N, C-alpha and C positions, 0 to 999 in steps of 0.2 A: 504494500500500500504506500503510495507517495504522500508527500506532505502537501497539504492544502493551505491556501491563504489564511483560512480561518484558524489554522494551527499557530500562526505567528503570534497573535495576542496572547494565546495560552502559554507559549514559551516565556514571554515577558512576565506574565503573572506568576508562573512557576518559579522563575528566577527570583522575583521579589519576595515571594512567600518563603523560599528556601533560605535566602541570605538573611532575611529578618529573623528567621527561626534560629540561625546559626550565630549571628553577632548583632550587637547594638551599635557597632562602630560604623558611623555613616560614611567615613572615608573608604572603608573596605566595601561597604554596600555599593558605593558609587563605582569603585573599580570593577566589581563583579558585573554590575549592570552595563557599564560601558563595553566591557569585553564581550558580554553576551550579545549586546546589540550589534557589535562588529561582526560577530559570528553569524547573526541573523541576516545581515546584509549579503553574506557570501554563501549562505546555505544552498545546497543542491536540492531543489524541490522534488527531484526524482527519488530521493532517498526517503525512507520512512521517518516519521516523527521521532522515534526513539534514537535515531542516529544523531540528531541535533541535541536531544536531551542528554545523551551520554557526554557530549562535549561540554555542555553547560555545567553539568554537575561535577565534572572534573575541575573546571575553573573554580567553582564554589569551594570545593575541598582544598584546592591549592592555595587560594588567596586567604581563606579563613583559618587554615591549619586544622580544621575539623575533619577527620577521616570518615566519620559516620554521623553526620548532622542529625539524622532522624533516629538515633539509637534509643532515646527515651521513649519516643512514639512507638517504635517497634516493640520495645519491652512492655509498654503499657497494653498494647493490643494483643500481644502473645498471652499476657496474663488474663486479660478479659476473655479471650476466646477459650483458653484452657478452663476457666471457671464455668463457661457455658457448655463445655464439651460433654460432661456426663449426662446432662439433661437432653442435649441434642442427640446423643447416641441412643438414649432410650426412645426418643421420638422416632428415630430411623428404624430401630429394631421392632418397634410396636406398630409401624405403619403397614398398610396393605401391600405396598410396593416399596420395600426398603431402598432399592437402587434409585428409584425415581425421587424419593424423599432426599436421599443423599446428594443427588444431582442438584436438586432445588436449593439445598443448603450450601453447596459448593458455590453456586451462582450468587447466593445472598452474601457470602463471605467476600465477594469481589468488591463490595462497597468500601472495604478498608483500603482505600487508594488515596494516598496523600499527594500524588502527582496531579490528581483531579480536584480534590477537596482538601484544603489545608486545615479545615475546622470540621472535625467529625466527632459528634457526641455519641456516647454509649447508647443513649436512648434511640438514636437514629439507626444504629446497628440492630438493636432489638426489634425495631419497627420493620426493617427490611426483612429480617428473618421471618417474622410472622406473615408478612405479605407474600413472601416467596413460596410458602406452602400451598397457596391457592392461585397464584398468578398464572397467566397464560404461558404455556410452554409448548414448543413444537413436539407433539407426541410421536410423530413419524420419525423425527430425528432421534428421539429418545429410544425408540425401538431399534433403530439402526445402530445407535451407540451400544445398546445392550448386546446386540449380535456381534458387533465388531470387537468389543472387549472380551467377550466369551471365546471368540475364535483366535484372537491374537496371542502369541506366545512371547512377544517381546514388545513391551509398551513403554514409551518415554513420556512421562508426565511432567510438563514444564510448569513449575510453580510461578507464583506472582509475588504477593506481598506477605510480610510478617503478619501474624494474627490470622490472616486469610488461610494460611496453610493448615490451620487446625480444622477448618471446614473442608479442605482438601483431604485431610486424614479421614474424615467421616466417609467420603466417597471412596477413597482407596480401600478402606476396610470392607467395602461391598464388592470389590473387584478382586481378581486373582493376584494377591500381593506379590507372590513369588515371581510373577512375570513383569513387575513394574519397577522401573528406575525413575526416581524423583529427581528433578533438576532444580538447583538454586543458582543464584549469581555468585561469582567468585569474589566480588568485592561490593561494598556498600554503594547503593544508588537509590535515592529517595527512600521509601520504606520497603523496597523489595527484599525478599527473604534471602538470607545467606545460610551457610552450613550451621552457624551458631544457632540461628532461629530454628532450623530443622531439628537440631539436637534438643533445644529447649522444649519443643512441643511434642517430642517423642516420635517423630517420623523416622528417625534413624533406627528405631527399635523394630519397625515393621516392614520397611522396604530399604533397598539400596538407595542411597542418596549421593549424588555427585554434583559438582559445580560445572558450569559451562565455560569457565575460563574468561568470562566477560563481565564488565560493569555497566552494560547497557540495560535500560529498563524495558527489555524485550528480548528477542532472540535474533540478533543480527549474526547470521552464520559466519560471515567473514571476520567478525570480531571475536568469535569463539575459538576455543582451543582445538587443536588438531584431533585430540582424543574425543572431544565432544562431537565434532563434525563426523567422525567415523561412526560413533554410536548412532547419531541421528540418521545417517545414511543406511544403517543396517536394520533399524527397528521395523516391526510390522505396522505399528500404529503410534501416532503422536496425539496426546491430549494436551492442548495448549490453553493455559489459563490466563484470563485478563486481556485488557485492551492492548497493552504493549506487545504481547505475543501475537495478537491478531494483526496489529499494524505491521509487524515484521515478517509474519509467516502466512499471510492470507493468500499468497500466490504460490505456496509450496506445492511440489508435486508428490509429496508424501501423503498417505492416508492420514488425515488429521481431523480431530474434532476440536472446535473452539468453544470454550465455556466462559461466559462473562456477563456482566451487566453493561448495557450500552449507556455510558455515562456522559457522552458529549454528542453534540449534533453531527459532527463530522463522521464519527463511528456509526451513529444511528443511520445516517444517510447512506453510508457505504454498505450497511447491512440491510437496508430497506425496512427499518423498524422505527419505533418511537424511542426517544430518550427515556431511559429507565426500564426498557424491556429486558426480560430475561432471555439470554441467548444460548442456545445449544445448536451448533450448526456444523455440518461437515463441509470440508473444502471441496470445491469442484475441480476435478482433475481432467484436463483436456487430453484426450487420447488421439494421437494421429495415426490413422491407418494408411500404411503405404501400399500402393497398388503394385502387384507383381507384373 
């Protein structure tokens, strides 16, 4: 997915939110903003939005000296989600269709995204969870998802944000865990999950967890490690969580399901849905038939 003009104001807003979160020093804030605006002038709009975000957040970390500006936020939402986990697990196991309920909760967890919303109250998370259990969901896509995950022997689950990965755990526990490798970022970027977050929420106890060798808020394959790219090329199925993974992999030729909430107009328009919609969608692979 390319970068649209509407993404540019969002970049500026994200820079301002992030640098204010990191430091009160207005001189540093000005340096960050000026460098980010210079980058925006030169950005290649053919690239996905996370390519620009990766560069912006490297600048923020370099100029502020804070290697993980969102650490407190990540810890807060890991803790919140873990407190919710026992009750949510009971809901999943008691439901008529545990896998459907787990998918719905995984989508609900995608609300924990500080790249989109720098102010997220716990009550908002609770509200989204409740709404997700009855909100519209593509049931044909769900049936296709059930079939694909049952048949695949090698699944790569691309995680998104800290806290949210507890909701991913609920879904993973309804899938063949032995066939799943969960993927986190190799370094901090916004509130994306890293290996430390996966350990905190217990994901490392139930599945293999690896990092992708990148600090982009998505999965930019050319930015990822050689080992991750090899794994990506070899898997039967990819489950890609969140907007960043959709933005960077929507044109992948791998069998992939995208699980997210459409949280901005650009993504909603690209998906053909309303802002706030629950999304479970399989990528469309173009097959070229060669005539003999």
